[in-house]
N, C-alpha and C positions, 0 to 999 in steps of 0.2 A: 447611557448607551442602549440602543434598542436591542431586544433579545435576539432578533434575527441576525443582527450583525455579529453578536457574540458567538452564536451557533455556527455561522458560516466560518468565522475566523478559527474556531476551535477545530473544526474538521479539516480545514485547509492546512492549518499549521501542523497537524498530526503527522504528516508525511513529508515535510520539507526541511531542508537544511537552512543554515543561516543565510547564505547568499540568495537562495531562491525566495525565502520568505520576506526579505527586506523589500524587494520590489513588488511583492504581491499584496502586502498588507493593505495598501491604499485601495486596491481593487476590492478586497473582501471586507472592508468595513472600518478599519481604524480611522481612516481619513474622515469618513462620514460620521463615525461615532463621536468625533470631537466637535461636531457642529454645535451641540448644546453648550460646551465650554466656550467655544468661539463667540456664541451669541451672548453668553453671560459676560464675557470679557470683550465686548465689542468696542470698536473705535468710538471715541467721544467726538462726534462731529461738531459739537458746539465749541469745544476748546481747541480742536485740531490736534489733540493728543490721542495716542492709542495706548491701551493697557499693554504692559510689557509681555504678559503671558499670551495675549491675543497676537501681539506682534511676532512672538516666537512661533506661535501656531501657524501664522501666515507663511513664515519662512519654511516650516515643515511642509506645508501644502504645496509650496513652489519648488520642493526638492532641495532646498538649501539646508540640509540637516545639520551640517557642522556649525553654520551660523546660529541656527536655532539652539543647538546644544550650548554654544558659548554664551548666548543670552540667558538661557535658563540656569546654567551653572553659576553665572554671576549673580542672578537673583537668589539662588539657593544659598550662596555664601554670604549674603547680606546680613546686616545686623538683626533684622526682624524677619520672622517667618512670613512668607507670602503664600496664602492658601492656594493650592492647585499647582504649585511649581513642581513638586516632586512627582505628582501624577503626570504632568506634561513632560517632565524630564525622563520619566520611565518610558513613555511612549517614544520619545526621540531616541533613547538608547536602544530600545527594542527594535525599532525600524532600521537602525544601522547595525544590528547584529551584536551590540555590546550587551550581551545577555546578563552577565554578572552585575554590571552597573544598573541595568534595567531592574533586575530582581531587587537590588538594594533600594532603588528609588521607589518601587512599588511597595516595599515593606514600610518605608517612611510614610508614603501616601496613605496606607492602611491604618497606621497609627493616628494620622490626622483625621481620617474618616473611615471607621471600620466597615461602613456600608458602601464603600466605593467599589461597586461590583466589577467595573472594568479593571481596576488595579488588582483585585483578587484573581480574576480569571487570567490576566496577562502575567501575573506573578507565577501562577501555576504553569502556564505555557512556557515561560522562560526557564523554570526549573526542569520541565520535561525535556525541552530542547537541549539543556545542558547535561542530559543523562541522569538527572536526579528525580526519577519518576516517583519514587516513594515519597519524597518531600513534596512533590506536586499534588499528590492525591488529596490532602485535606482542602486545598484551595479549590480544586475542581469539583470536589464533593459539595462545597458551599455554593458553587455556581449551579449545580444540579438542584440543590435545595431551594435556591432562589427562583429557579425557572422550572418547576416540575412538569409543566405542560409544553415546554418549548425547548427541550434540551436533547434532542436526538443526537446532534453532533457533539454536544458536550459529553454525552454518554459514551460516544465512540472514543474520544481522546482519553476519557477517564478509564475506559476499558483497556486501552493500550497501556496506560500507566499500571493498572492492575496486572496485566500480562507481564510487564517488565519486572514487577515485584513478585511474580509467580503466584499471585492471588487469583487463581483460575476461577473459583466459584464466584468471586466478586466480579470478575471480568464477564463471566457468562450472564450475570444479572444485568450488568451495564449494557452489554450488546443486545440482550433480549429486550430491554427497555427501548433501545434505539430502533429495533426492528418491529416492535409491537408484539412480541411473543411472550408466552407464559414462561417464567424463568426456569421452571423445572420440567419443561416439555422436551420431547425428543428433538423437536426443531431447534430449540435453544442450544442443546448440546451439539447438534450437528453444526450450527452456525459457529459456535465456539471452536469446534474442531477445524472447520474450514479456515477460520481466521488465524488459528495457531499454526497450522501446517507450514505456511511460508515464513513463519517467524522463528524457525529453528526450535520449536517446542513440539517436535513430532511425536514423542512418546505421549505427551499430554493430549495432543490432537487425536491420536489413535484411541486413547481411553475415552475421550469425548464421543468419538464415532461409535464405539462399542456401546456406550451408555445410550446413545440415540437409538440404536437398533433394539436395545432391550426395552426402552420406553415406547417405541413406535416401530414394531417389526416390519411394517410395510413402507417405511419412510424411504423415498428415493435418495440416493447419493450417500447414505450412511455407510453401507458396505463398500461403496466405491472409495470413500475416504480411507477406510481401514485397509483396503486393498492397495492403495497407493503407498501407505505406510510400509506394508510388507514388501512391496515391490522395491521401494527405496532401500530396504534392508537386504535385498536379493533373496528373500524367502519366497521362492516362486510357488511352492506348494500352498502356503497360506494365502498368498496373493491370488492364486487361481481360485481357491475356494471362495474368497470374498467377492471377486469379480463375477463368478458364476451366480452367487446369491444376488448380486446387483442386477445381473441380466434377467433373472426371473422376475424381479420387481420392476425393472425399468428397461424393457426389451427394445424400446425405440431410441435409445441414446447411443449415438455414434461413439462417444468416448469410451463406453464400456467395451465395445468390440475392439477398439484401438488398443486398450490396455490388455485385453485377452490376447490379441495378436502379439503384443510385446512379451507377455508371459510365455506363450507357446514358443516364440522365437528363442527366448533365453533358455528354454528347456530343450531346444533342438527339434521340436515337433513342427516341422516346416509346413506340412499339409494343413494341420489345424490352424497354424498361424495365418496361412494364406486365406483360409475360409473366413476366419474372424475379420481380417483386414478387408476382405471383399465386402462384408456387411458394413464395416465402418465407413468405407468410401461410398457405398450405395446410399447411406443415410446422410452423409455430409462430405461434400467434395471440396470444402474450403480449407481443410486442415492439411498442411504440408506433411506433417509427421507420418500420417498413414501411408501416403504415397512413397515416402522415403523408406519406411519399414517394409512396405510391399516390395520395393526394388531390392532391398537387402535379402528378403526371404527368397525371392525368385532367383537371385544369384546363388544362394545356397542350394537351391533346387536344380542348379545347372541349366537355367533358362535365361541367359543373358539378353536375348533378343526382346523378350517380353519385359524383363526387368528394365531395359533401356527406355521403354515407353513410359513407365511409371516415373522413372528418375528424370527424364526430360520434362515431363509435366511438372514435377516438383521443382525443377530448376527454373521454370518459367514463373511459378508461383513465388519462389523465394530464391533469387539468384545469389544471395549472400550467405547461404548455408554451406559451410565447408564440407559437411558429411555428404551432402548430395553430390558435390563434385568428386569427392573421394570414391564414392560408389560408382559414379559415372565412369571414372577412370578404370575401375575394375571391370565394368561391363564392356567398355570399348576394348580393353586388353583381351578379354575372353573371346571377343569377336575378331580379333586380329587387327583391330584399327588402332595401331600403336601411336600414331601421331596425335589422334584425337585423345587417346588415353593420357598422353603426356601433357597435353594442354589442360585437361581436367585436374590432374594431380598438381600441376603448377598453380592453377587457380586456387585449389584447396590450400596449398601452402601459403599463397599470398594472403588469403583471407585470414588464416591463422596468425600469420606474422603481423598483420595489421590490427589484430584484435577485433575483427569485425564479425566473427562467426556468431551464429545465433544458436541458442540451446535447443530449439524445437527439433524433434526428430529423434530416432533411437540412437543410443550410444554403443 
């Protein structure tokens, strides 16, 4: 199996569930990866007979997975071992989402051939997808050892396994290798923090962000990351300090002013919030959240008419945001436009009931 196929497969599979991955694997390399086996077990054109493994492979290629599995299982249960059957059977199980059976087949294939790189890496992926990340690590580490110069995607999946096992130092080294960074650099710690934050390891993410700032005091986004941590904990004083430090380092980033506006709004400092959000919108007019928050701030400042302008713009950008419609209802009601207010409140309720609301924007 070519290294490029393995790398693509490792990255693609790191974020997919069973149903999604089954249909995607042929696109990202398993189908092509079996070309070598298909050539080795090619049809015997002189005798008119086809090797049974190649025949099963053909079934797999044409989407008839169940027939291929039946053929391979029959071969596997025969009186004598047929080389390559467990390997091919593992592929068939894997592509149909039968991960436990796939892992068992790959284990047998590895006993048959310890250097079967495809079985090793797919066994690791099967374990990872079954939630057994710690068990997957040794196999994915072997893939990295085999492909030291072509393993960026393997490092990513391995890094995710390390994260699941809460081996954060190992994860940092894997992610640093993926992105070509020095493992002990501020940038590597920042990268780790950014990857940990959405994975429910927020405390570890904040520690990584703080370490990044210590190692590289002028590194953009390190204080931002820590500020988001404190904002999520509703510690507005600490969040404000971190976002102000980020602003000094990174004054041209719209997101910094958006977060400053959010912090000031939570603190009830409406004028400072308006000033920060004005800067955020001046720098980037594509983010709905800043317009929504500005509308909310202006409502609190008793300026529903100006608020309406921002909220109407936000509604055009993202009509499916329930918060926009809720605030529009408040603005219309403040202006005495009760019928329009009712329509907006009804729309917000409809979006919530349908589960279609989007998280962007202030809460």
